[in-house]
N, C-alpha and C positions, 0 to 999 in steps of 0.2 A: 504494500500500500504506500503510495507517495502522496504526501500532503503539501499543499501550498498554504502556509500559515502566514497571513498578512498582518502587518502592523501599520500604524499611522492613522491619520485623520479619517481615511475612508474605510477603515477596517473595524471589525468587531472589537479587537484588542488594539487600542491606540498606542499603548506603551510597549516598547520593544521587550523589556524584561518580562512583562506579563505574557506576551506572545511566546517568548522563549519557554516559559514555564508550561504554557498550554501545549506547545510542541513536544516538550520532554515528557509530559504526562501521556500524550497520545502514543508516543513511541513506547513508553513503559507498558501501557495497556496492551499494545500489540505484542510485546514480548511475553506478557503473562498469558496471552491467548495463543501463543505459538505462531504469531504472524509478524513477519518482518515489516517494519514501518520506517520510512525515511521522511523527514519534514524539511522543507526549505522555508526559511524566514525571508519574506519578501516585502519590500517597501510599498505601502499604499497611501503615502501622504499626498500624492497627486494621482490623477487617473492613469490607468494602464492603457497604453495606446492613445488614440486620438478621438475615439467616438464614445459617447455616453448616450445610449438610446437603444431601442429594440432593433428596428430594421437597419439602422446605421452600424450597429455592432455586428450584425450578420454580414453586411457588405465588407466590413473590415476583416472578419474571419475568412471570407472568400479570398480577399486580397492576400491574407497571410498564407493560405493554402496554395496560392499561386506563387509564393515566394516574394510577394510585393508588399507585405504588411509592415507595420511600424517595427523599429528595431527592438523595442522593449518587449512587445508581445512575442516576437519571433524568438528572442533569446530566452524568455521564461518558458515558452512552450518547448523549446529544444532541451532546456535544462531538466524540466519535469519528465519529458519523454525519455531522455537519456537514462534517468534513474530507473524508469520502468523497464527499459530494455535490458539494463544490466541486472536488475533483480530477477527478471524473467529468463536469464541466461541466453538472451538473444545476442547480446554484445558483451565483449569481455572488459571493455573500459569505456570511458566517456568519449574518447576520440572516435572509436569505432561506432559507438551509438550515435554520435552527432552525424557521422557520415551516412548512416542508414536513414536517419530522419531527413537529412537534406536530400537524399536520393528519393525518398518517398514523396517529397514535395515536387522535385524537378521532374519525376517520371509521371506525375499525375495520380499515383496510387492513393495518396492522402486525400485528394479531392474525390476520388472514386469512392473511398470509404465513407466520406461525409455524405455523398449521394445515397449510399446504402442506408445510412442512419436516417436520413430524411424520409426516404421511401418507406422504411420499416415503421415509421411513426405516422404514416398517412399523409405526408407532405408532398410538395411538388419539387422534385429535385431539379427541374428545369431552371429554377431560379439561379442555380450555380453558373449557368451559361448566360443568363440575362439578369444580373443583379439590379439593373436599372428598373426592373419591374417591381422591386420591393417598394413599400409605401414611402412617400416623400412628403414632408411638410409643405404647406402652401406658402409659408413665409419664413424668411431668414433675416436676422439682425446680426450685425457685426459688433463685437466689443473691441475697441481700439486702445492702444497704449497711450496714456495721458502724458508720458514722458519717455525719453530714451534711457536705456540702461540694460540691466540684466534681470531676468525673472528670478526672484528670490522665493516666491510662493505661488503655487498653483493648487489650491485647496480642494482635495477630492471630495470632502464632505459637502462643502458649499455647492459644488458643481452637481454632485449626486442628488442632493435634496432639491436643488433648483430644477434638475431634469425631471424629478418625480412630480414636482408641482406643475410642470408643463404638461404632464400626463404620461410620462414615460414609465412611471411606477405607481404603485398603490400606497396611499396613506391609510386607507381602510379597505377591508376585503371586498366591499361592494363597489369600490371605485372602478371606473373603466379605464383601461390602458389604451393609449393612442400609440401604435407602433411607429408612427412617422416622426414624432417629435423627439427632441434631444439636444445635445450640445456637442459641437466639434471643438476640440482643444487644438489651437494652432501654435501655442507657445508654452513651453514647460520649463521647469527650474533649470537654470544654467544657460538658457537661450538668451542671446543678445537681441534687443529690439530697438527700433527707432520710434519716436513719437508718431502716432498715427498707424503703426503696424497693427494688423489684426491679431488679437490674442485668442479670440474664440468666436464661434458663431452659435447663435441660438435659433433653433428650428422650431417653429411654433404654428399652431392652428387656432388656438383659442386666445382671444385678446386679453381676457381677464387673467388667465393662467400666465400669459406672457408678462403682464404687469406685476404679478406677484413674484414670479421667478427671476425676472431680470436683475433686480438689485442684488439678490443673493448670489447669482452666478457671476455678476460683474465684480463682486467683492472678493472673488476667489484669487485674483492675481495681485501680487505686489511686485514692485520693481525697485531694484537697488542701483545705486550710483556706481558700485564697484562690481567686478566679476564675481560670480557665484558658481560653485562646483555643483554639477548634477549629482543627486544622491545615488548611491549604489542600489541596484535593483534587488539583487540577491545578497543578503547580509550574512547568512549562516546556514550551514547544513547540519541537521541533527539526526542521528541514527547511525547504525553500523553499516 
């Protein structure tokens, strides 16, 4: 069993030490049950990838399976996949596992497996060849940088809650999800921006929801006058 245990503002466990304790506990439970468990502690202080929303995240997943996805999603997917291949005795080490994963993407077999999964669940796998048919919001607003500098904060919680208020998620179980709405993150921690550059895009259908969500989403970014290092994505590996 391979676990992605996240920490940071967008995670269940915001504190790294608490996330580490959770990961260690899960590994210990696996040992007690005779199941090998490995956990990767990964940063979720800012969104993973560029898209926050239902249809948009599927489009991003399709891009990733084509080998064209964001670097952070690609790296985390390969890291988790490598652990699985090694634990399943398919690969002898991380380098061999990485090669097999890259081969699965370049050959199209990873995408073919995704199509099988969609079909098995009664979905239309044809969307993989035509992602433009996925729902798209009728309106888009851009959030622009008020000054030049370096992104020092791109808060996952603010963006996630804002996307939910647009209709991308449920606050109550009876709420209706709009698969078309969401947020595109154009600038992340460590990126250098100029005044007027687009930091993010808000995709919306409902004007009231847009009014509620926009201030929260806009507040997610902070800009520093001096360079900022991008945070490490994978902080620690726990398990044998």
